[in-house]
PyMOL Python script that loads the backbone (N, CA, C, O; Angstrom):
from pymol import cmd

cmd.read_pdbstr("""\
ATOM      1  N   UNK A   1     199.885  71.307 104.210  1.00  0.00           N
ATOM      2  CA  UNK A   1     199.369  71.919 105.416  1.00  0.00           C
ATOM      3  C   UNK A   1     199.958  71.186 106.620  1.00  0.00           C
ATOM      4  O   UNK A   1     200.031  69.958 106.629  1.00  0.00           O
ATOM      5  N   UNK A   2     200.380  71.944 107.636  1.00  0.00           N
ATOM      6  CA  UNK A   2     201.080  71.363 108.780  1.00  0.00           C
ATOM      7  C   UNK A   2     200.150  70.878 109.891  1.00  0.00           C
ATOM      8  O   UNK A   2     200.621  70.313 110.878  1.00  0.00           O
ATOM      9  N   UNK A   3     198.850  71.084 109.753  1.00  0.00           N
ATOM     10  CA  UNK A   3     197.886  70.626 110.757  1.00  0.00           C
ATOM     11  C   UNK A   3     196.775  69.841 110.068  1.00  0.00           C
ATOM     12  O   UNK A   3     196.558  69.971 108.863  1.00  0.00           O
ATOM     13  N   UNK A   4     196.075  69.023 110.856  1.00  0.00           N
ATOM     14  CA  UNK A   4     194.976  68.234 110.292  1.00  0.00           C
ATOM     15  C   UNK A   4     193.849  68.144 111.311  1.00  0.00           C
ATOM     16  O   UNK A   4     193.988  68.592 112.449  1.00  0.00           O
ATOM     17  N   UNK A   5     192.748  67.568 110.899  1.00  0.00           N
ATOM     18  CA  UNK A   5     191.568  67.425 111.750  1.00  0.00           C
ATOM     19  C   UNK A   5     191.921  66.662 113.030  1.00  0.00           C
ATOM     20  O   UNK A   5     192.574  65.619 112.984  1.00  0.00           O
ATOM     21  N   UNK A   6     191.480  67.199 114.170  1.00  0.00           N
ATOM     22  CA  UNK A   6     191.728  66.546 115.448  1.00  0.00           C
ATOM     23  C   UNK A   6     192.937  67.072 116.204  1.00  0.00           C
ATOM     24  O   UNK A   6     193.087  66.787 117.392  1.00  0.00           O
ATOM     25  N   UNK A   7     193.809  67.840 115.537  1.00  0.00           N
ATOM     26  CA  UNK A   7     194.989  68.404 116.206  1.00  0.00           C
ATOM     27  C   UNK A   7     194.579  69.499 117.189  1.00  0.00           C
ATOM     28  O   UNK A   7     193.633  70.246 116.941  1.00  0.00           O
ATOM     29  N   UNK A   8     195.301  69.583 118.306  1.00  0.00           N
ATOM     30  CA  UNK A   8     195.140  70.698 119.232  1.00  0.00           C
ATOM     31  C   UNK A   8     196.101  71.792 118.803  1.00  0.00           C
ATOM     32  O   UNK A   8     197.277  71.532 118.553  1.00  0.00           O
ATOM     33  N   UNK A   9     195.595  73.024 118.717  1.00  0.00           N
ATOM     34  CA  UNK A   9     196.399  74.127 118.197  1.00  0.00           C
ATOM     35  C   UNK A   9     196.332  75.346 119.117  1.00  0.00           C
ATOM     36  O   UNK A   9     195.496  75.431 120.016  1.00  0.00           O
ATOM     37  N   UNK A  10     197.251  76.292 118.856  1.00  0.00           N
ATOM     38  CA  UNK A  10     197.258  77.605 119.498  1.00  0.00           C
ATOM     39  C   UNK A  10     197.122  78.641 118.387  1.00  0.00           C
ATOM     40  O   UNK A  10     197.770  78.523 117.347  1.00  0.00           O
ATOM     41  N   UNK A  11     196.286  79.651 118.598  1.00  0.00           N
ATOM     42  CA  UNK A  11     196.115  80.722 117.620  1.00  0.00           C
ATOM     43  C   UNK A  11     197.232  81.746 117.822  1.00  0.00           C
ATOM     44  O   UNK A  11     197.443  82.233 118.933  1.00  0.00           O
ATOM     45  N   UNK A  12     197.946  82.068 116.738  1.00  0.00           N
ATOM     46  CA  UNK A  12     199.103  82.958 116.800  1.00  0.00           C
ATOM     47  C   UNK A  12     198.766  84.414 116.506  1.00  0.00           C
ATOM     48  O   UNK A  12     199.471  85.309 116.971  1.00  0.00           O
ATOM     49  N   UNK A  13     197.707  84.670 115.749  1.00  0.00           N
ATOM     50  CA  UNK A  13     197.388  86.043 115.346  1.00  0.00           C
ATOM     51  C   UNK A  13     195.885  86.228 115.252  1.00  0.00           C
ATOM     52  O   UNK A  13     195.127  85.267 115.115  1.00  0.00           O
ATOM     53  N   UNK A  14     195.474  87.481 115.329  1.00  0.00           N
ATOM     54  CA  UNK A  14     194.063  87.818 115.193  1.00  0.00           C
ATOM     55  C   UNK A  14     193.407  88.085 116.528  1.00  0.00           C
ATOM     56  O   UNK A  14     194.074  88.144 117.561  1.00  0.00           O
ATOM     57  N   UNK A  15     192.086  88.248 116.501  1.00  0.00           N
ATOM     58  CA  UNK A  15     191.357  88.618 117.721  1.00  0.00           C
ATOM     59  C   UNK A  15     191.363  87.520 118.769  1.00  0.00           C
ATOM     60  O   UNK A  15     191.159  87.802 119.950  1.00  0.00           O
ATOM     61  N   UNK A  16     191.591  86.278 118.370  1.00  0.00           N
ATOM     62  CA  UNK A  16     191.609  85.145 119.299  1.00  0.00           C
ATOM     63  C   UNK A  16     193.031  84.687 119.617  1.00  0.00           C
ATOM     64  O   UNK A  16     193.234  83.531 119.991  1.00  0.00           O
ATOM     65  N   UNK A  17     194.009  85.565 119.475  1.00  0.00           N
ATOM     66  CA  UNK A  17     195.419  85.233 119.712  1.00  0.00           C
ATOM     67  C   UNK A  17     195.609  84.660 121.114  1.00  0.00           C
ATOM     68  O   UNK A  17     195.120  85.215 122.098  1.00  0.00           O
ATOM     69  N   UNK A  18     196.331  83.534 121.188  1.00  0.00           N
ATOM     70  CA  UNK A  18     196.615  82.891 122.464  1.00  0.00           C
ATOM     71  C   UNK A  18     195.616  81.820 122.861  1.00  0.00           C
ATOM     72  O   UNK A  18     195.887  81.035 123.769  1.00  0.00           O
ATOM     73  N   UNK A  19     194.478  81.770 122.206  1.00  0.00           N
ATOM     74  CA  UNK A  19     193.478  80.758 122.532  1.00  0.00           C
ATOM     75  C   UNK A  19     193.884  79.408 121.962  1.00  0.00           C
ATOM     76  O   UNK A  19     194.599  79.326 120.964  1.00  0.00           O
ATOM     77  N   UNK A  20     193.414  78.355 122.616  1.00  0.00           N
ATOM     78  CA  UNK A  20     193.685  77.004 122.141  1.00  0.00           C
ATOM     79  C   UNK A  20     192.377  76.362 121.720  1.00  0.00           C
ATOM     80  O   UNK A  20     191.302  76.762 122.167  1.00  0.00           O
ATOM     81  N   UNK A  21     192.480  75.372 120.864  1.00  0.00           N
ATOM     82  CA  UNK A  21     191.291  74.677 120.406  1.00  0.00           C
ATOM     83  C   UNK A  21     191.653  73.471 119.578  1.00  0.00           C
ATOM     84  O   UNK A  21     192.823  73.217 119.288  1.00  0.00           O
ATOM     85  N   UNK A  22     190.630  72.732 119.203  1.00  0.00           N
ATOM     86  CA  UNK A  22     190.782  71.521 118.406  1.00  0.00           C
ATOM     87  C   UNK A  22     190.273  71.805 116.998  1.00  0.00           C
ATOM     88  O   UNK A  22     189.252  72.471 116.825  1.00  0.00           O
ATOM     89  N   UNK A  23     190.978  71.305 116.001  1.00  0.00           N
ATOM     90  CA  UNK A  23     190.564  71.513 114.620  1.00  0.00           C
ATOM     91  C   UNK A  23     189.383  70.594 114.309  1.00  0.00           C
ATOM     92  O   UNK A  23     189.474  69.373 114.442  1.00  0.00           O
ATOM     93  N   UNK A  24     188.273  71.208 113.892  1.00  0.00           N
ATOM     94  CA  UNK A  24     187.072  70.458 113.547  1.00  0.00           C
ATOM     95  C   UNK A  24     187.083  70.032 112.086  1.00  0.00           C
ATOM     96  O   UNK A  24     186.619  68.943 111.747  1.00  0.00           O
ATOM     97  N   UNK A  25     187.618  70.897 111.214  1.00  0.00           N
ATOM     98  CA  UNK A  25     187.646  70.606 109.785  1.00  0.00           C
ATOM     99  C   UNK A  25     188.775  71.397 109.142  1.00  0.00           C
ATOM    100  O   UNK A  25     189.075  72.516 109.558  1.00  0.00           O
ATOM    101  N   UNK A  26     189.396  70.814 108.131  1.00  0.00           N
ATOM    102  CA  UNK A  26     190.471  71.484 107.397  1.00  0.00           C
ATOM    103  C   UNK A  26     190.058  71.654 105.936  1.00  0.00           C
ATOM    104  O   UNK A  26     189.429  70.772 105.351  1.00  0.00           O
ATOM    105  N   UNK A  27     190.419  72.792 105.361  1.00  0.00           N
ATOM    106  CA  UNK A  27     190.149  73.088 103.959  1.00  0.00           C
ATOM    107  C   UNK A  27     191.490  73.308 103.259  1.00  0.00           C
ATOM    108  O   UNK A  27     191.927  74.451 103.126  1.00  0.00           O
ATOM    109  N   UNK A  28     192.156  72.230 102.807  1.00  0.00           N
ATOM    110  CA  UNK A  28     193.519  72.345 102.267  1.00  0.00           C
ATOM    111  C   UNK A  28     193.636  73.220 101.018  1.00  0.00           C
ATOM    112  O   UNK A  28     194.647  73.902 100.850  1.00  0.00           O
ATOM    113  N   UNK A  29     192.646  73.219 100.149  1.00  0.00           N
ATOM    114  CA  UNK A  29     192.737  74.033  98.928  1.00  0.00           C
ATOM    115  C   UNK A  29     192.730  75.529  99.233  1.00  0.00           C
ATOM    116  O   UNK A  29     193.393  76.312  98.552  1.00  0.00           O
ATOM    117  N   UNK A  30     191.978  75.917 100.257  1.00  0.00           N
ATOM    118  CA  UNK A  30     191.900  77.331 100.629  1.00  0.00           C
ATOM    119  C   UNK A  30     192.881  77.699 101.740  1.00  0.00           C
ATOM    120  O   UNK A  30     192.979  78.870 102.107  1.00  0.00           O
ATOM    121  N   UNK A  31     193.612  76.714 102.286  1.00  0.00           N
ATOM    122  CA  UNK A  31     194.528  76.906 103.420  1.00  0.00           C
ATOM    123  C   UNK A  31     193.810  77.480 104.636  1.00  0.00           C
ATOM    124  O   UNK A  31     194.312  78.398 105.285  1.00  0.00           O
ATOM    125  N   UNK A  32     192.628  76.932 104.941  1.00  0.00           N
ATOM    126  CA  UNK A  32     191.833  77.371 106.079  1.00  0.00           C
ATOM    127  C   UNK A  32     191.556  76.204 107.004  1.00  0.00           C
ATOM    128  O   UNK A  32     191.518  75.053 106.569  1.00  0.00           O
ATOM    129  N   UNK A  33     191.363  76.502 108.291  1.00  0.00           N
ATOM    130  CA  UNK A  33     190.968  75.485 109.266  1.00  0.00           C
ATOM    131  C   UNK A  33     189.829  76.033 110.120  1.00  0.00           C
ATOM    132  O   UNK A  33     189.771  77.228 110.411  1.00  0.00           O
ATOM    133  N   UNK A  34     188.927  75.140 110.513  1.00  0.00           N
ATOM    134  CA  UNK A  34     187.819  75.478 111.393  1.00  0.00           C
ATOM    135  C   UNK A  34     188.191  74.993 112.781  1.00  0.00           C
ATOM    136  O   UNK A  34     188.359  73.793 112.998  1.00  0.00           O
ATOM    137  N   UNK A  35     188.323  75.926 113.733  1.00  0.00           N
ATOM    138  CA  UNK A  35     188.794  75.604 115.077  1.00  0.00           C
ATOM    139  C   UNK A  35     187.654  75.785 116.071  1.00  0.00           C
ATOM    140  O   UNK A  35     186.918  76.771 116.030  1.00  0.00           O
ATOM    141  N   UNK A  36     187.527  74.806 116.965  1.00  0.00           N
ATOM    142  CA  UNK A  36     186.478  74.820 117.979  1.00  0.00           C
ATOM    143  C   UNK A  36     186.652  76.012 118.925  1.00  0.00           C
ATOM    144  O   UNK A  36     187.706  76.162 119.544  1.00  0.00           O
ATOM    145  N   UNK A  37     185.630  76.856 119.039  1.00  0.00           N
ATOM    146  CA  UNK A  37     185.645  77.978 119.967  1.00  0.00           C
ATOM    147  C   UNK A  37     186.456  79.184 119.536  1.00  0.00           C
ATOM    148  O   UNK A  37     186.691  80.084 120.342  1.00  0.00           O
ATOM    149  N   UNK A  38     186.891  79.224 118.284  1.00  0.00           N
ATOM    150  CA  UNK A  38     187.708  80.331 117.786  1.00  0.00           C
ATOM    151  C   UNK A  38     187.016  80.955 116.574  1.00  0.00           C
ATOM    152  O   UNK A  38     186.399  80.253 115.773  1.00  0.00           O
ATOM    153  N   UNK A  39     187.127  82.284 116.447  1.00  0.00           N
ATOM    154  CA  UNK A  39     186.535  83.048 115.343  1.00  0.00           C
ATOM    155  C   UNK A  39     185.023  82.837 115.259  1.00  0.00           C
ATOM    156  O   UNK A  39     184.485  82.521 114.198  1.00  0.00           O
ATOM    157  N   UNK A  40     184.355  83.016 116.390  1.00  0.00           N
ATOM    158  CA  UNK A  40     182.900  82.881 116.443  1.00  0.00           C
ATOM    159  C   UNK A  40     182.277  84.232 116.105  1.00  0.00           C
ATOM    160  O   UNK A  40     182.654  85.262 116.664  1.00  0.00           O
ATOM    161  N   UNK A  41     181.323  84.209 115.184  1.00  0.00           N
ATOM    162  CA  UNK A  41     180.625  85.427 114.777  1.00  0.00           C
ATOM    163  C   UNK A  41     179.128  85.210 114.920  1.00  0.00           C
ATOM    164  O   UNK A  41     178.640  84.081 114.855  1.00  0.00           O
ATOM    165  N   UNK A  42     178.412  86.303 115.116  1.00  0.00           N
ATOM    166  CA  UNK A  42     176.957  86.231 115.196  1.00  0.00           C
ATOM    167  C   UNK A  42     176.390  86.410 113.798  1.00  0.00           C
ATOM    168  O   UNK A  42     176.734  87.359 113.093  1.00  0.00           O
ATOM    169  N   UNK A  43     175.509  85.480 113.401  1.00  0.00           N
ATOM    170  CA  UNK A  43     174.904  85.501 112.083  1.00  0.00           C
ATOM    171  C   UNK A  43     173.403  85.671 112.253  1.00  0.00           C
ATOM    172  O   UNK A  43     172.772  84.937 113.014  1.00  0.00           O
ATOM    173  N   UNK A  44     172.833  86.636 111.549  1.00  0.00           N
ATOM    174  CA  UNK A  44     171.394  86.861 111.594  1.00  0.00           C
ATOM    175  C   UNK A  44     170.730  85.960 110.564  1.00  0.00           C
ATOM    176  O   UNK A  44     171.075  85.995 109.383  1.00  0.00           O
ATOM    177  N   UNK A  45     169.785  85.159 111.012  1.00  0.00           N
ATOM    178  CA  UNK A  45     169.083  84.244 110.119  1.00  0.00           C
ATOM    179  C   UNK A  45     167.663  84.751 109.913  1.00  0.00           C
ATOM    180  O   UNK A  45     166.948  85.044 110.871  1.00  0.00           O
ATOM    181  N   UNK A  46     167.273  84.848 108.672  1.00  0.00           N
ATOM    182  CA  UNK A  46     165.960  85.357 108.294  1.00  0.00           C
ATOM    183  C   UNK A  46     164.857  84.404 108.745  1.00  0.00           C
ATOM    184  O   UNK A  46     165.072  83.196 108.843  1.00  0.00           O
ATOM    185  N   UNK A  47     163.686  84.950 109.015  1.00  0.00           N
ATOM    186  CA  UNK A  47     162.533  84.141 109.398  1.00  0.00           C
ATOM    187  C   UNK A  47     162.104  83.278 108.216  1.00  0.00           C
ATOM    188  O   UNK A  47     162.060  83.755 107.082  1.00  0.00           O
ATOM    189  N   UNK A  48     161.791  82.026 108.473  1.00  0.00           N
ATOM    190  CA  UNK A  48     161.401  81.101 107.406  1.00  0.00           C
ATOM    191  C   UNK A  48     159.953  81.337 106.967  1.00  0.00           C
ATOM    192  O   UNK A  48     159.646  81.302 105.775  1.00  0.00           O
ATOM    193  N   UNK A  49     159.071  81.578 107.937  1.00  0.00           N
ATOM    194  CA  UNK A  49     157.656  81.795 107.636  1.00  0.00           C
ATOM    195  C   UNK A  49     157.286  83.223 107.998  1.00  0.00           C
ATOM    196  O   UNK A  49     158.017  83.898 108.723  1.00  0.00           O
ATOM    197  N   UNK A  50     156.162  83.675 107.497  1.00  0.00           N
ATOM    198  CA  UNK A  50     155.768  85.066 107.724  1.00  0.00           C
ATOM    199  C   UNK A  50     155.485  85.370 109.194  1.00  0.00           C
ATOM    200  O   UNK A  50     155.715  86.498 109.630  1.00  0.00           O
ATOM    201  N   UNK A  51     154.997  84.406 109.967  1.00  0.00           N
ATOM    202  CA  UNK A  51     154.686  84.630 111.371  1.00  0.00           C
ATOM    203  C   UNK A  51     155.878  84.456 112.297  1.00  0.00           C
ATOM    204  O   UNK A  51     155.862  84.959 113.421  1.00  0.00           O
ATOM    205  N   UNK A  52     156.901  83.759 111.853  1.00  0.00           N
ATOM    206  CA  UNK A  52     158.058  83.452 112.700  1.00  0.00           C
ATOM    207  C   UNK A  52     159.008  84.647 112.775  1.00  0.00           C
ATOM    208  O   UNK A  52     158.986  85.534 111.922  1.00  0.00           O
ATOM    209  N   UNK A  53     159.840  84.647 113.813  1.00  0.00           N
ATOM    210  CA  UNK A  53     160.850  85.692 113.967  1.00  0.00           C
ATOM    211  C   UNK A  53     162.205  85.172 113.505  1.00  0.00           C
ATOM    212  O   UNK A  53     162.472  83.971 113.540  1.00  0.00           O
ATOM    213  N   UNK A  54     163.043  86.087 113.077  1.00  0.00           N
ATOM    214  CA  UNK A  54     164.412  85.725 112.747  1.00  0.00           C
ATOM    215  C   UNK A  54     165.209  85.512 114.022  1.00  0.00           C
ATOM    216  O   UNK A  54     164.815  85.979 115.091  1.00  0.00           O
ATOM    217  N   UNK A  55     166.321  84.813 113.914  1.00  0.00           N
ATOM    218  CA  UNK A  55     167.143  84.515 115.084  1.00  0.00           C
ATOM    219  C   UNK A  55     168.595  84.906 114.816  1.00  0.00           C
ATOM    220  O   UNK A  55     169.026  85.038 113.670  1.00  0.00           O
ATOM    221  N   UNK A  56     169.331  85.085 115.904  1.00  0.00           N
ATOM    222  CA  UNK A  56     170.762  85.367 115.820  1.00  0.00           C
ATOM    223  C   UNK A  56     171.496  84.127 116.316  1.00  0.00           C
ATOM    224  O   UNK A  56     171.292  83.688 117.447  1.00  0.00           O
ATOM    225  N   UNK A  57     172.353  83.564 115.461  1.00  0.00           N
ATOM    226  CA  UNK A  57     173.076  82.331 115.759  1.00  0.00           C
ATOM    227  C   UNK A  57     174.566  82.642 115.846  1.00  0.00           C
ATOM    228  O   UNK A  57     175.091  83.409 115.039  1.00  0.00           O
ATOM    229  N   UNK A  58     175.252  82.044 116.829  1.00  0.00           N
ATOM    230  CA  UNK A  58     176.709  82.150 116.893  1.00  0.00           C
ATOM    231  C   UNK A  58     177.296  80.999 116.087  1.00  0.00           C
ATOM    232  O   UNK A  58     176.958  79.838 116.317  1.00  0.00           O
ATOM    233  N   UNK A  59     178.171  81.321 115.145  1.00  0.00           N
ATOM    234  CA  UNK A  59     178.680  80.334 114.207  1.00  0.00           C
ATOM    235  C   UNK A  59     180.202  80.428 114.119  1.00  0.00           C
ATOM    236  O   UNK A  59     180.763  81.523 114.155  1.00  0.00           O
ATOM    237  N   UNK A  60     180.870  79.273 114.003  1.00  0.00           N
ATOM    238  CA  UNK A  60     182.327  79.236 113.804  1.00  0.00           C
ATOM    239  C   UNK A  60     182.645  79.537 112.349  1.00  0.00           C
ATOM    240  O   UNK A  60     181.962  79.058 111.444  1.00  0.00           O
ATOM    241  N   UNK A  61     183.683  80.332 112.130  1.00  0.00           N
ATOM    242  CA  UNK A  61     184.168  80.593 110.790  1.00  0.00           C
ATOM    243  C   UNK A  61     185.634  80.174 110.721  1.00  0.00           C
ATOM    244  O   UNK A  61     186.345  80.258 111.722  1.00  0.00           O
ATOM    245  N   UNK A  62     186.095  79.723 109.550  1.00  0.00           N
ATOM    246  CA  UNK A  62     187.484  79.262 109.430  1.00  0.00           C
ATOM    247  C   UNK A  62     188.494  80.405 109.508  1.00  0.00           C
ATOM    248  O   UNK A  62     188.182  81.555 109.198  1.00  0.00           O
ATOM    249  N   UNK A  63     189.719  80.056 109.933  1.00  0.00           N
ATOM    250  CA  UNK A  63     190.830  81.009 109.954  1.00  0.00           C
ATOM    251  C   UNK A  63     191.972  80.444 109.111  1.00  0.00           C
ATOM    252  O   UNK A  63     192.026  79.244 108.842  1.00  0.00           O
ATOM    253  N   UNK A  64     192.875  81.318 108.703  1.00  0.00           N
ATOM    254  CA  UNK A  64     193.975  80.891 107.843  1.00  0.00           C
ATOM    255  C   UNK A  64     194.949  80.015 108.627  1.00  0.00           C
ATOM    256  O   UNK A  64     195.210  80.256 109.806  1.00  0.00           O
ATOM    257  N   UNK A  65     195.475  79.005 107.960  1.00  0.00           N
ATOM    258  CA  UNK A  65     196.349  78.022 108.600  1.00  0.00           C
ATOM    259  C   UNK A  65     197.667  78.646 109.076  1.00  0.00           C
ATOM    260  O   UNK A  65     198.310  78.106 109.977  1.00  0.00           O
ATOM    261  N   UNK A  66     198.072  79.761 108.492  1.00  0.00           N
ATOM    262  CA  UNK A  66     199.314  80.412 108.923  1.00  0.00           C
ATOM    263  C   UNK A  66     199.173  81.070 110.291  1.00  0.00           C
ATOM    264  O   UNK A  66     200.175  81.436 110.906  1.00  0.00           O
ATOM    265  N   UNK A  67     197.951  81.224 110.769  1.00  0.00           N
ATOM    266  CA  UNK A  67     197.713  81.848 112.071  1.00  0.00           C
ATOM    267  C   UNK A  67     197.596  80.840 113.203  1.00  0.00           C
ATOM    268  O   UNK A  67     197.230  81.210 114.319  1.00  0.00           O
ATOM    269  N   UNK A  68     197.901  79.570 112.937  1.00  0.00           N
ATOM    270  CA  UNK A  68     197.828  78.545 113.980  1.00  0.00           C
ATOM    271  C   UNK A  68     199.111  77.723 114.003  1.00  0.00           C
ATOM    272  O   UNK A  68     199.830  77.636 113.007  1.00  0.00           O
ATOM    273  N   UNK A  69     199.386  77.117 115.173  1.00  0.00           N
ATOM    274  CA  UNK A  69     200.487  76.155 115.262  1.00  0.00           C
ATOM    275  C   UNK A  69     200.066  75.026 116.187  1.00  0.00           C
ATOM    276  O   UNK A  69     199.205  75.208 117.048  1.00  0.00           O
ATOM    277  N   UNK A  70     200.672  73.864 116.007  1.00  0.00           N
ATOM    278  CA  UNK A  70     200.363  72.711 116.854  1.00  0.00           C
ATOM    279  C   UNK A  70     200.783  72.985 118.278  1.00  0.00           C
ATOM    280  O   UNK A  70     201.763  73.684 118.538  1.00  0.00           O
ATOM    281  N   UNK A  71     200.019  72.420 119.194  1.00  0.00           N
ATOM    282  CA  UNK A  71     200.311  72.607 120.611  1.00  0.00           C
ATOM    283  C   UNK A  71     201.271  71.566 121.104  1.00  0.00           C
ATOM    284  O   UNK A  71     201.632  71.568 122.281  1.00  0.00           O
TER     285      UNK A  71
END
""", "prot")
cmd.dss("prot")
cmd.show_as("cartoon", "prot")
cmd.util.cbc("prot")
cmd.orient("prot")
C-alpha cells in the first residue's frame, strides 16, 4: 500500500473527488483507508431502551486505496 496512517491525501474518484484529508486508519488486507472528513454517511442507531429514541449518527466509512494519492 502506498499510503499509511497520518499521511495527507487527495481523493481521486467518487463523490468526494478533490477533497483532502488525513488518513486515520489503514486496512492493508482489504486495501481500504479511513480518511478524516471523507465518505461520511448517516447511520440510524436503534434505541437501546424502550423509552429512549433512536438517533442518526454521521460516521466515516473507508474508501479504496486506489482512489487516493499522497498530497
